C-alpha positions as CSV (number, residue, x, y, z in Angstrom):
1,M,-15.6,32.4,-16.8
2,N,-16.7,28.8,-17.3
3,V,-17.7,29.1,-21.0
4,E,-15.2,30.2,-23.4
5,V,-16.8,32.3,-26.2
6,R,-14.9,33.2,-29.7
7,A,-15.9,34.4,-33.0
8,V,-14.7,32.4,-36.0
9,G,-15.7,34.6,-38.9
10,T,-19.5,34.9,-38.5
11,V,-19.9,31.8,-36.3
12,A,-20.1,32.2,-32.4
13,V,-18.2,29.2,-30.8
14,C,-19.2,28.5,-27.2
15,V,-16.9,26.1,-25.4
16,P,-17.7,25.1,-21.8
17,Q,-14.8,24.2,-19.7
18,D,-16.6,21.8,-17.4
19,A,-19.9,19.7,-16.8
20,L,-23.0,21.8,-17.5
21,A,-24.6,21.6,-14.2
22,D,-25.4,24.2,-11.5
23,E,-23.8,27.7,-11.8
24,V,-21.8,26.5,-15.1
25,S,-25.2,25.6,-16.6
26,E,-26.5,29.0,-15.6
27,N,-23.6,31.0,-17.2
28,F,-23.8,28.7,-20.3
29,S,-27.5,29.7,-20.7
30,R,-26.6,33.3,-20.6
31,V,-23.7,33.0,-22.9
32,L,-26.0,31.1,-25.3
33,R,-28.8,34.0,-25.3
34,E,-26.0,36.3,-26.0
35,C,-24.9,34.4,-29.0
36,L,-28.4,34.6,-30.4
37,A,-28.5,38.3,-30.2
38,G,-27.6,39.0,-33.7
39,P,-29.7,39.2,-37.0
40,N,-28.1,36.0,-38.4
41,P,-26.9,33.9,-35.7
42,R,-24.6,30.9,-36.2
43,V,-23.6,28.9,-33.2
44,V,-21.4,26.0,-32.6
45,V,-21.1,24.4,-29.1
46,G,-17.6,22.7,-28.5
47,M,-18.4,20.0,-25.9
48,K,-15.0,18.3,-25.5
49,E,-14.8,19.3,-21.8
50,V,-18.6,18.4,-20.9
51,G,-18.5,15.2,-19.2
52,Y,-22.0,15.7,-18.1
53,M,-25.1,17.9,-18.5
54,D,-28.1,18.4,-16.2
55,S,-31.8,18.9,-17.4
56,A,-31.2,22.8,-17.3
57,A,-28.4,22.6,-19.8
58,M,-30.4,20.2,-22.0
59,E,-33.5,22.6,-21.9
60,D,-31.1,25.5,-22.9
61,L,-29.8,23.6,-25.8
62,V,-33.2,22.8,-27.0
63,N,-34.4,26.3,-26.6
64,V,-31.7,27.6,-28.5
65,A,-32.0,24.9,-31.2
66,D,-35.7,25.9,-31.4
67,D,-34.8,29.6,-31.8
68,L,-32.2,29.0,-34.5
69,G,-34.6,26.5,-36.2
70,K,-37.1,29.3,-36.5
71,R,-34.5,31.3,-38.4
72,G,-33.6,28.4,-40.7
73,V,-30.5,27.4,-38.9
74,Q,-29.5,24.3,-37.0
75,L,-27.4,24.2,-33.7
76,K,-24.4,22.3,-34.2
77,L,-22.7,20.3,-31.4
78,A,-19.0,19.5,-31.7
79,D,-16.6,17.1,-29.9
80,V,-19.6,15.7,-28.0
81,T,-18.5,13.2,-25.2
82,P,-19.9,9.9,-25.3
83,T,-21.8,10.3,-22.1
84,C,-23.5,13.7,-23.2
85,R,-24.2,12.0,-26.6
86,E,-26.0,9.2,-24.9
87,I,-27.8,11.6,-22.8
88,L,-29.2,13.2,-25.8
89,E,-30.0,10.0,-27.4
90,L,-31.8,8.5,-24.4
91,T,-33.9,11.6,-23.9
92,G,-34.8,11.8,-27.7
93,L,-33.2,15.1,-28.0
94,S,-30.2,14.1,-30.4
95,G,-32.6,14.8,-33.5
96,R,-32.7,18.5,-32.8
97,F,-29.1,19.1,-33.3
98,E,-26.2,18.5,-36.0
99,F,-23.2,16.6,-34.6
100,F,-19.6,17.0,-35.7
101,E,-16.3,15.5,-34.9
102,S,-14.7,18.8,-34.3
103,V,-15.2,22.6,-34.0
104,D,-13.5,23.3,-37.2
105,A,-15.8,20.8,-39.1
106,A,-19.0,22.5,-37.6
107,V,-17.8,25.8,-38.5
108,R,-16.9,25.1,-41.9
109,S,-20.3,23.5,-42.2
110,Y,-21.8,27.0,-42.2
111,L,-19.8,27.9,-45.3
């Protein structure tokens, strides 16, 4: 699997292991949808290994952020690489997410 998923308490932590493009992006989309299946989803995406993301991955992140927003929760991104952060800023999407220096910090923010 190109996306590691683990539970930290009640928080789903999704960690892609490569650039979010092509089949990795498709797998990432499926994993994110599974993380939203519960009644009170809390999701952190660890992006330390993501050097690049394509438009499909950005659309997936926005859709998940919108879905969580309807439930009063914000999608949290951790360890975002400079390239991905720049992509999100240049496309005007960065305001839809909460950014953290580490996965641990993002998970703690749910407490």
